[in-house]
Phi, psi and omega in degrees: 000310180301316177294325178290324178294317179303313176300321179292318180296314177294324176295322171294310179295320176291320176302314183295324177292318179300314184291320184282349176053248173287342203298307199268028182252176173290155170307326175295319181291323181292330172292316181301311185298312185303302183305318179294317187286332176287321175298330181275348182078019183269082178306321185295312179295316178305318182293336184293341182261005175266151184302319187255002178046045183249122185290327183307325183294330174289332193247011195294337179255016171262116183262347182204175179297326182296319183285327180294320181297320175297316177305310180303321179297312183299307182286343182289332179268359179280152174232155189220142167238113184267119183273199178278157177260150168256121184243131175227107185049243184263016178237143179227149166237122185244126180284141180219138169249123180249124177248123182213167182304135180277090185289344180284318183285335180284320174301315188298307179301322181294319179294319179297312182292323176287329177299310176314305181298320182286321178291315178293327178284338180288318182278335180272358175078004179290335171067042176300128184270174183300329177293322175294320184285329173301316187287331178289325171299308183300318186288322181294320180296317181291309177304313183298320185278339183267353182287118179300345178254022177309148175291145183242149170239148172244131182231117180277120180211180183239166181239117176269139179232150171236158186255120180240108183062038185072014179237135169294124177229148174287129185282163184281351174276051189233041188297320183286327174287327176286338173289320190290328182296329182265021176076024186055038181298338183289336173279345180276324179239072183293152178284000000 
C-alpha cells in the first residue's frame, strides 16, 4: 500500500513538473530556460516560459523560412548572463546581460556597401535592378551574421516576470530584452 501511494505521489509530482514547463521555478531559472531555448531556436520550449505560452509572439516578425533561419543564426551566437531577481509580490525583475551580434553595425555596413553599389551602377549604365540589390543585401546579411568574427554588442537589460497560478512567467512587456536578443535589430530598423 505504501509503495503504491509513493508511486502515485511520484507520478503526480512528475506530471506537475511536465505541465509547469518553465513555471514552477525561480524567476532566474525561468529566464535561463527561456534564453537557452531561444538560443537553440526551440520556439515551443521558449513559449512555455511566457505568460501566454504563445509561440507566435516569438515569431511575429519572421515572415518566412529564410527569415527564421537568419533569426536562429543570430540567436545561436548570443550569450547571456542572468543576474539576480528582485521580487515584489507577484512580479519579478531579473537583470540580464545579453551579448549578441551587433545588427546596427551590420546594417550600417550593409547600407554603406549597397549605396556605393547602387550609385556606381546608376552612373555606369549597368542598370542593376531592385531584385539584384535585394539579393546582394540578403547575401551581405547572411555572410555578416555567419561570420565568427561578426561585431558583437553587449546590452544590460531586465526581464519582467509575473506569477501566474503560482508559477513565474515572462510577461509580455519585454521589448527591450527581446530586441537585445536579436542584436538590437529594432534600433537598426526603427518603425
